[in-house]
NUNUZA-697511 format. One line per field, with one value per residue: residue number from 1; residue in three letters; x, y, z of N, C-alpha, C, CB in turn. Coordinates in pm, whole numbers, plus 50000, padded with zeros to 5 digits. Glycine has a CB too. Layout:
N
resi	[NUM:...]
resn	[ALA:...]
nX	[X:...]
nY	[Y:...]
nZ	[Z:...]
caX	[X:...]
caY	[Y:...]
caZ	[Z:...]
cX	[X:...]
cY	[Y:...]
cZ	[Z:...]
cbX	[X:...]
cbY	[Y:...]
cbZ	[Z:...]
! end
This chain:
110
resi	[1:2:3:4:5:6:7:8:9:10:11:12:13:14:15:16:17:18:19:20:21:22:23:24:25:26:27:28:29:30:31:32:33:34:35:36:37:38:39:40:41:42:43:44:45:46:47:48:49:50:51:52:53:54:55:56:57:58:59:60:61:62:63:64:65:66:67:68:69:70:71:72:73:74:75:76:77:78:79:80:81:82:83:84:85:86:87:88:89:90:91:92:93:94:95:96:97:98:99:100:101:102:103:104:105:106:107:108:109:110]
resn	[MET:ILE:GLU:VAL:ARG:PHE:LEU:ARG:LYS:SER:GLY:ASN:LEU:ILE:SER:PHE:THR:TYR:ALA:GLY:HIS:ALA:ASP:TYR:ASP:GLU:TYR:GLY:LYS:ASP:ILE:VAL:CYS:ALA:ALA:VAL:THR:ALA:GLN:CYS:MET:MET:ALA:TYR:ASN:GLY:LEU:ASP:GLU:VAL:LEU:LYS:VAL:LYS:ASN:LYS:ILE:ASP:LEU:HIS:GLU:ASP:GLY:GLY:TYR:LEU:SER:VAL:SER:ILE:ASP:GLY:ALA:ASP:ALA:SER:GLU:LYS:LYS:ASP:ALA:GLN:VAL:ILE:MET:GLU:THR:LEU:LEU:LEU:GLY:ILE:LYS:ALA:ILE:LYS:LEU:GLN:TYR:GLY:HIS:PHE:ILE:ASN:LEU:ILE:GLU:GLU:GLU:VAL]
nX	[51410:51132:50972:50789:50577:50438:50228:50163:49935:49881:49899:49737:49723:49735:49796:49927:50190:50328:50617:50809:50988:51043:51234:51290:51241:51188:50962:50623:50675:50754:50729:50744:50677:50417:50297:50310:50163:49913:49834:49820:49625:49408:49373:49309:49065:48909:48894:48769:48545:48421:48426:48368:48522:48621:48861:49176:49321:49611:49725:49944:49886:50053:50184:50391:50345:50142:49934:49754:49544:49380:49346:49167:48930:48659:48681:48561:48552:48827:48902:48762:48893:49144:49180:49206:49423:49632:49647:49736:49992:50110:50107:50283:50515:50551:50609:50846:51010:51078:51170:51351:51563:51450:51257:51194:51086:50911:50810:50642:50575:50361]
nY	[49242:49443:49688:49970:50200:50520:50748:51092:51346:51678:51697:51492:51144:50914:50665:50338:50102:49783:49584:49294:49081:49046:48876:48815:48581:48234:48145:48163:48192:48445:48721:48992:49030:48929:49114:49359:49287:49222:49471:49630:49493:49519:49796:49824:49675:49835:50073:49978:49808:49922:50212:50232:50347:50450:50260:50125:49814:49612:49299:49044:48715:48519:48642:48908:49142:49424:49677:49971:50220:50528:50736:50779:50832:51046:51386:51403:51135:51081:51252:51139:50895:50949:50910:50631:50585:50744:50625:50370:50441:50529:50285:50127:50275:50225:49950:49962:50098:49899:49692:49786:49713:49551:49674:49916:50232:50462:50787:50993:51295:51360]
nZ	[49926:50012:49822:49885:49752:49753:49595:49556:49461:49421:49698:49795:49865:49604:49510:49589:49590:49626:49590:49544:49779:50127:50231:50493:50624:50541:50274:50362:50627:50660:50834:50785:50513:50534:50709:50563:50333:50450:50557:50325:50174:50347:50335:50062:50056:50226:50076:49841:49913:50142:50128:49860:49657:49338:49177:49061:49038:49045:49075:49154:49164:49263:49460:49598:49455:49441:49332:49374:49261:49301:49138:48932:49058:49168:49301:49555:49639:49647:49853:50072:50079:50181:50456:50484:50312:50423:50673:50602:50506:50747:50885:50730:50768:51040:51042:50898:51080:51262:51104:50912:50738:50555:50410:50166:50157:49965:49893:49673:49494:49231]
caX	[51359:51004:50964:50653:50578:50316:50228:50073:49905:49823:49897:49657:49773:49652:49825:50033:50238:50440:50677:50922:50975:51132:51339:51315:51239:51147:50824:50526:50714:50808:50633:50749:50591:50279:50247:50289:50053:49788:49794:49783:49496:49306:49348:49235:48928:48841:48866:48680:48422:48356:48403:48325:48601:48665:49004:49236:49410:49693:49768:50002:49829:50159:50242:50505:50313:50008:49929:49619:49538:49248:49361:49048:48813:48625:48746:48498:48599:48969:48907:48719:48992:49269:49193:49259:49555:49729:49661:49825:50128:50158:50130:50406:50625:50571:50680:50982:51087:51130:51229:51398:51654:51372:51156:51232:50965:50929:50695:50668:50471:50355]
caY	[49361:49495:49831:50022:50334:50598:50865:51202:51447:51795:51670:51374:51012:50863:50524:50267:49981:49711:49487:49220:49001:49096:48777:48812:48439:48153:48163:48110:48230:48580:48809:49125:49022:48909:49240:49456:49238:49235:49612:49678:49433:49583:49928:49804:49635:49952:50162:49916:49750:50007:50345:50219:50442:50399:50231:50030:49724:49516:49206:48919:48615:48440:48726:48992:49266:49480:49819:50025:50362:50593:50858:50795:50862:51189:51461:51368:51001:51093:51315:51037:50787:50990:50850:50496:50592:50796:50522:50269:50496:50522:50144:50084:50341:50154:49825:50000:50132:49778:49599:49877:49650:49465:49756:50045:50314:50577:50877:51084:51386:51352]
caZ	[49992:49963:49795:49896:49692:49763:49508:49591:49360:49490:49840:49829:49823:49495:49481:49661:49523:49687:49500:49598:49900:50231:50259:50637:50658:50427:50229:50456:50763:50652:50901:50725:50394:50579:50766:50454:50251:50524:50564:50191:50137:50431:50278:49937:50087:50279:49963:49744:49969:50242:50073:49719:49579:49207:49185:48968:49112:48973:49178:49107:49254:49325:49565:49565:49384:49449:49302:49381:49227:49307:49059:48848:49141:49170:49409:49683:49674:49684:49985:50169:50081:50244:50589:50467:50248:50520:50777:50546:50506:50885:50917:50663:50839:51167:51010:50858:51200:51326:51005:50807:50642:50466:50342:50108:50149:49877:49879:49562:49445:49084]
cX	[51225:51020:50818:50658:50440:50330:50124:50053:49830:49804:49820:49725:49678:49683:49929:50064:50340:50487:50795:50887:51079:51253:51383:51325:51193:50998:50728:50554:50763:50707:50634:50662:50443:50220:50218:50170:49919:49742:49749:49648:49383:49271:49268:49089:48847:48802:48756:48544:48348:48323:48351:48393:48642:48816:49046:49334:49485:49756:49826:49962:49934:50231:50352:50472:50166:50018:49784:49626:49394:49250:49238:48922:48783:48683:48690:48544:48746:48983:48870:48824:49119:49289:49255:49401:49662:49752:49752:49969:50187:50190:50259:50528:50655:50645:50826:51068:51151:51208:51285:51489:51579:51269:51221:51103:50995:50798:50731:50547:50476:50273]
cY	[49400:49643:49872:50168:50397:50720:50965:51291:51557:51768:51546:51246:50957:50718:50470:50140:49914:49604:49421:49140:49048:49005:48782:48667:48363:48177:48093:48144:48374:48680:48950:49128:49011:49039:49343:49414:49257:49380:49665:49620:49491:49721:49916:49768:49752:50050:50106:49877:49843:50144:50345:50323:50376:50380:50135:49946:49635:49428:49082:48811:48527:48521:48815:49118:49300:49628:49863:50174:50411:50721:50884:50828:51012:51253:51424:51231:51005:51152:51213:50929:50822:50930:50711:50501:50641:50697:50410:50318:50491:50378:50092:50148:50271:50022:49856:50037:50009:49689:49676:49817:49569:49542:49885:50122:50439:50657:50978:51173:51380:51465]
cZ	[49929:49937:49801:49851:49705:49673:49557:49469:49432:49639:49883:49781:49717:49460:49577:49585:49612:49591:49569:49721:50001:50251:50405:50684:50534:50397:50326:50600:50770:50708:50843:50600:50435:50632:50657:50368:50322:50531:50429:50147:50220:50375:50149:49965:50144:50169:49874:49803:50064:50182:49929:49629:49447:49212:49075:49049:49014:49079:49113:49208:49320:49433:49514:49489:49401:49421:49302:49354:49239:49226:48972:48926:49134:49297:49546:49731:49719:49824:50093:50186:50156:50382:50579:50411:50347:50634:50728:50547:50647:50927:50855:50730:50972:51146:50976:50978:51263:51230:50885:50703:50536:50384:50291:50086:50068:49874:49772:49535:49293:49028]
cbX	[51461:50887:51027:50596:50621:50287:50200:50129:49821:49688:49841:49517:49785:49669:49874:49991:50299:50400:50722:51034:50992:51056:51459:51203:51145:51174:50806:50518:50822:50844:50664:50895:50630:50274:50349:50417:50074:49804:49910:49891:49501:49356:49480:49301:48928:48927:48992:48747:48454:48445:48530:48173:48726:48623:49039:49308:49330:49802:49651:50159:49732:50259:50294:50600:50347:49942:49997:49553:49592:49208:49486:49026:48837:48471:48730:48345:48583:49045:48813:48587:49027:49275:49056:49168:49550:49681:49523:49783:50127:50053:50014:50402:50590:50435:50610:50977:50997:51016:51125:51467:51752:51302:51038:51315:50912:50971:50659:50705:50492:50297]
cbY	[49478:49467:49867:50009:50327:50640:50826:51285:51388:51832:51785:51384:50914:50949:50508:50235:50013:49649:49554:49313:48848:49111:48801:48886:48409:48002:48107:47963:48136:48616:48815:49166:48900:48800:49296:49468:49091:49179:49697:49641:49280:49595:50002:49695:49519:50021:50186:49794:49622:50022:50424:50235:50490:50497:50174:50102:49639:49587:49169:48929:48529:48392:48642:48914:49252:49453:49850:49996:50387:50622:50850:50671:50818:51210:51611:51371:50905:51181:51437:50974:50748:51139:50842:50413:50686:50931:50466:50233:50640:50581:50060:50120:50489:50128:49750:50118:50200:49699:49495:49989:49560:49357:49789:50027:50351:50531:50948:51005:51534:51219]
cbZ	[49984:50065:49656:50043:49542:49910:49361:49711:49240:49426:49909:49767:49944:49372:49336:49808:49382:49824:49367:49630:49869:50361:50168:50713:50782:50454:50085:50441:50815:50506:51049:50690:50306:50687:50865:50366:50218:50666:50617:50089:50154:50577:50252:49852:50187:50380:49881:49686:50040:50366:50078:49709:49658:49090:49321:48846:49213:48881:49271:49091:49178:49219:49677:49488:49234:49589:49165:49521:49084:49455:48971:48770:49288:49164:49385:49670:49553:49582:49992:50125:49940:50253:50660:50373:50126:50577:50817:50402:50453:50980:50871:50511:50864:51235:50892:50760:51302:51386:50958:50870:50714:50545:50437:49974:50290:49733:50016:49436:49499:49039]
! end
């Protein structure tokens, strides 16, 4: 099962992490893992390359783990980043609606 965790601080999303594998299908054919990974990487690229938001990334190159935090960004960057972060959360929720047995979604206020 994939666990996707979003952290909020003062109402703003400040990080997302996914860990694990969905085990929906064999490696290379797992559409749930592929969908979550693609959305998370798209969000990271938008934060990093498009908005240039200061961030911290931890990525396991063999797959199964990605963590992105914008907690170190300034207030203006965090505000700008909310569109991407909230859109990612909506995307993960949409995947969970169809493949709920393979995704554990956690939202926390810190």
